[in-house]
DOSE-205631 format. One line per 3 residues: for each residue x, y, z of C-alpha. Coordinates in nm, 4 decimals. Each point is the difference from the previous one (the first is absolute). Last residue first. Layout:
N
X,Y,Z; ...
END
This chain:
200
-2.0651,4.4515,3.6947; 0.1238,-0.1665,-0.3149; -0.0127,-0.3779,0.0164
0.3116,-0.1624,-0.1268; -0.0150,-0.2712,-0.2641; 0.2803,-0.2499,0.0029
0.1958,0.0033,-0.3223; -0.1026,-0.2522,-0.2591; 0.2360,-0.2939,-0.0388
0.2066,0.0161,-0.3163; -0.0254,-0.2972,-0.2314; 0.2682,-0.2055,-0.1729
-0.0743,-0.3064,-0.2098; 0.2919,-0.2355,-0.0562; -0.0082,-0.2740,-0.2631
0.2689,-0.2602,0.0529; 0.1701,-0.2542,-0.2237; 0.2253,-0.2227,0.2155
0.3124,-0.0924,-0.1932; 0.3086,-0.1833,0.1298; -0.1704,-0.2500,0.2290
0.1225,-0.1486,0.3263; -0.3135,0.0793,0.1967; 0.1917,0.1818,0.2728
0.2255,0.1744,-0.2521; -0.2929,0.1237,-0.2072; -0.1893,0.1224,0.3067
0.3089,0.1720,0.1422; 0.0542,0.1803,-0.3299; -0.3655,0.1055,-0.0033
0.0107,0.1501,0.3481; 0.3501,0.1460,0.0045; 0.1184,0.1468,-0.3293
-0.3354,0.0465,-0.1706; -0.2158,0.0954,0.2974; 0.2792,0.2127,0.1427
0.0417,0.1845,-0.3300; -0.3755,0.0592,-0.0325; -0.0332,0.1351,0.3532
0.2971,0.2316,-0.0490; -0.1400,0.1301,-0.3294; -0.3447,0.0577,0.1484
0.1263,0.1988,0.2977; -0.2997,-0.0053,0.2324; -0.1757,0.3283,0.0834
-0.3357,-0.1602,0.0735; 0.0392,-0.3668,0.0778; 0.0113,-0.2399,-0.2914
-0.2466,-0.2788,-0.0807; 0.1654,-0.2804,-0.1974; -0.1779,-0.2597,-0.2140
0.2153,-0.2926,-0.1114; -0.0708,-0.2628,-0.2673; 0.2678,-0.2649,-0.0060
0.0939,-0.2552,-0.2653; 0.0695,-0.3707,-0.0152; 0.1157,-0.1739,-0.3197
0.0545,-0.3739,0.0624; -0.2222,-0.0056,0.3094; -0.2865,0.1709,-0.1863
-0.1198,0.3584,-0.0252; -0.0923,0.2126,0.2994; 0.1384,0.0913,0.3430
-0.2016,0.2802,0.1570; 0.1344,0.2806,0.2170; -0.1787,0.2752,0.1907
0.1930,0.2794,0.1650; -0.0441,0.2523,0.2784; 0.1271,0.3404,0.1075
0.3235,-0.0077,-0.1974; 0.2282,0.2990,0.0639; 0.2852,-0.2034,0.1427
-0.0086,-0.3545,-0.1297; -0.1204,-0.2439,0.2647; -0.3367,-0.0362,-0.1753
0.1769,-0.1419,-0.3056; 0.1827,-0.2634,0.2031; -0.3213,-0.1109,0.1723
-0.1791,-0.0125,-0.3369; 0.2814,-0.2036,-0.1544; -0.0244,-0.2545,0.2804
-0.3794,-0.0152,-0.0052; -0.0162,-0.0409,-0.3797; 0.2554,-0.2809,-0.0007
-0.1736,-0.1739,0.2904; -0.3360,0.0237,-0.1777; 0.1505,-0.1360,-0.3220
0.1205,-0.3049,0.1885; 0.3677,-0.0810,0.0433; 0.0738,-0.3675,-0.0518
0.2846,-0.1960,0.1561; 0.0374,-0.3733,-0.0524; 0.2541,-0.1656,0.2267
-0.1027,-0.3656,-0.0099; 0.0528,-0.0368,-0.3718; 0.1854,0.3027,-0.1364
-0.2289,0.2504,-0.1730; 0.1383,0.3104,0.1700; -0.1134,0.3588,-0.0642
-0.3415,-0.0941,-0.1357; -0.1935,0.3193,-0.0752; -0.3751,0.0201,0.0609
-0.1498,0.2178,-0.2717; -0.3437,0.1606,0.0340; -0.1840,-0.0367,-0.3310
-0.2951,0.2266,-0.0665; -0.3395,-0.1502,0.0694; -0.1919,-0.1571,-0.2885
-0.3033,0.2129,-0.0838; 0.1004,0.0439,-0.3657; 0.0767,-0.3707,-0.0401
-0.3359,-0.1016,0.1487; -0.1846,0.2292,-0.2438; 0.2130,-0.1140,-0.2962
-0.0739,-0.3654,0.0777; -0.3715,0.0761,0.0386; -0.0067,0.1884,-0.3315
0.1927,-0.2745,-0.1825; -0.2360,-0.2674,0.1335; -0.3047,0.2037,-0.1033
0.1456,0.0740,-0.3447; 0.0721,-0.3689,-0.0522; -0.3512,-0.0945,0.1122
-0.1570,0.2539,-0.2379; 0.2142,-0.1158,-0.2926; -0.0968,-0.3621,0.0641
-0.3697,0.0880,0.0325; -0.0028,0.2093,-0.3203; 0.1863,-0.2698,-0.1959
-0.2458,-0.2649,0.1177; -0.3009,0.2192,-0.0765; 0.1210,0.0719,-0.3530
0.0851,-0.3654,-0.0662; -0.3402,-0.1181,0.1231; -0.1843,0.2701,-0.1985
0.1556,-0.0950,-0.3366; -0.2529,0.1147,-0.2652; -0.0536,0.3262,0.1852
0.3774,0.0602,0.0197; 0.0213,-0.0067,-0.3812; -0.3053,0.2223,-0.0319
0.1494,0.2567,0.2390; 0.3349,-0.0118,-0.1844; -0.1726,0.0621,-0.3332
-0.2138,0.2751,0.1531; 0.3171,0.1826,0.1178; -0.0612,0.1417,0.3447
0.0774,0.3718,-0.0157; -0.2680,0.0572,-0.2607; 0.0954,0.0941,-0.3609
-0.0364,0.3618,-0.1134; 0.3663,0.0941,0.0501; 0.1158,-0.3113,-0.1844
-0.2030,0.0973,-0.3083; 0.1287,0.3569,0.0033; 0.3614,-0.1065,-0.0381
0.3018,-0.0379,0.2280; 0.0052,0.3710,0.0871; -0.3754,-0.0171,0.0543
-0.0053,0.2032,0.3186; -0.1390,-0.3027,0.1876; 0.2934,-0.2198,-0.1090
0.2691,0.2447,0.1109; -0.1804,0.0680,0.3282; -0.0400,-0.3698,0.0772
0.3705,-0.0589,-0.0713; 0.0987,0.2948,0.2190; -0.2161,-0.1310,0.2837
0.1439,-0.3507,-0.0301; 0.3536,0.1407,-0.0035; -0.0720,0.2060,0.3120
-0.1533,-0.2955,0.1807; 0.3002,-0.2169,-0.0865; 0.2352,0.2732,0.1234
-0.1952,0.0398,0.3237; 0.0078,-0.3758,0.0608; 0.3752,-0.0090,-0.0677
0.0685,0.3029,0.2214; -0.2106,-0.1374,0.2865; 0.1774,-0.3349,-0.0237
0.3420,0.1680,0.0014; -0.0946,0.2248,0.2916; -0.1184,-0.2961,0.2055
0.3171,-0.1946,-0.0810; 0.2253,0.2945,0.0873; -0.1737,0.0719,0.3314
0.3175,-0.0189,0.2059; -0.0380,0.0860,0.3668; 0.1688,0.3255,0.0721
0.3391,0.1663,0.0130; 0.2059,-0.2799,0.1492; -0.1093,-0.2506,-0.2608
0.1161,0.2404,-0.2694; 0.3570,-0.0609,0.1086; -0.0113,-0.3622,-0.1124
-0.1180,0.0954,-0.3478; 0.2852,0.2490,-0.0302; 0.2636,-0.2379,0.1383
-0.0905,-0.2596,-0.2559; -0.1365,-0.3399,0.0901
END
């Protein structure tokens, strides 16, 4: 897997398949609409423009073979139903939370859960000066884990100093602890609102 595709996991859950299907269906609908418009305007001949949408020859042919027509309609309907249910379940599938195996030796297996990874990185991030609170989520799969970090800064925090400490301390420590060279990370920074003071 390329570094670019791996890094996108840290930004947000991938909806590439959903977008591809939507694009293909939209493209097919657009082509069908253009074809109907071309025919109805008579660009392919006046005779074709005056004919009904359902070709009488095709309707007569299907009328003489009702069993075949019904069988094909039922099979297509069942396939579309199965595909729709599969797509529905796939879209609602929860995002992967990787558990990383640090040692696979028999009798001394060591696995770090995604919750432990997130808690450790969150504790490190909240210890950075200027950080009010943090929320960390480990995403992806065990082979290509990634982090999604949300940081809330205190008012007056030095953004550059916070960013440098996150990069050189928190994320470096996470990579070294997990024994991996690359840990794609998306960091979202927010500034806490100042406390409101009542004017007397």
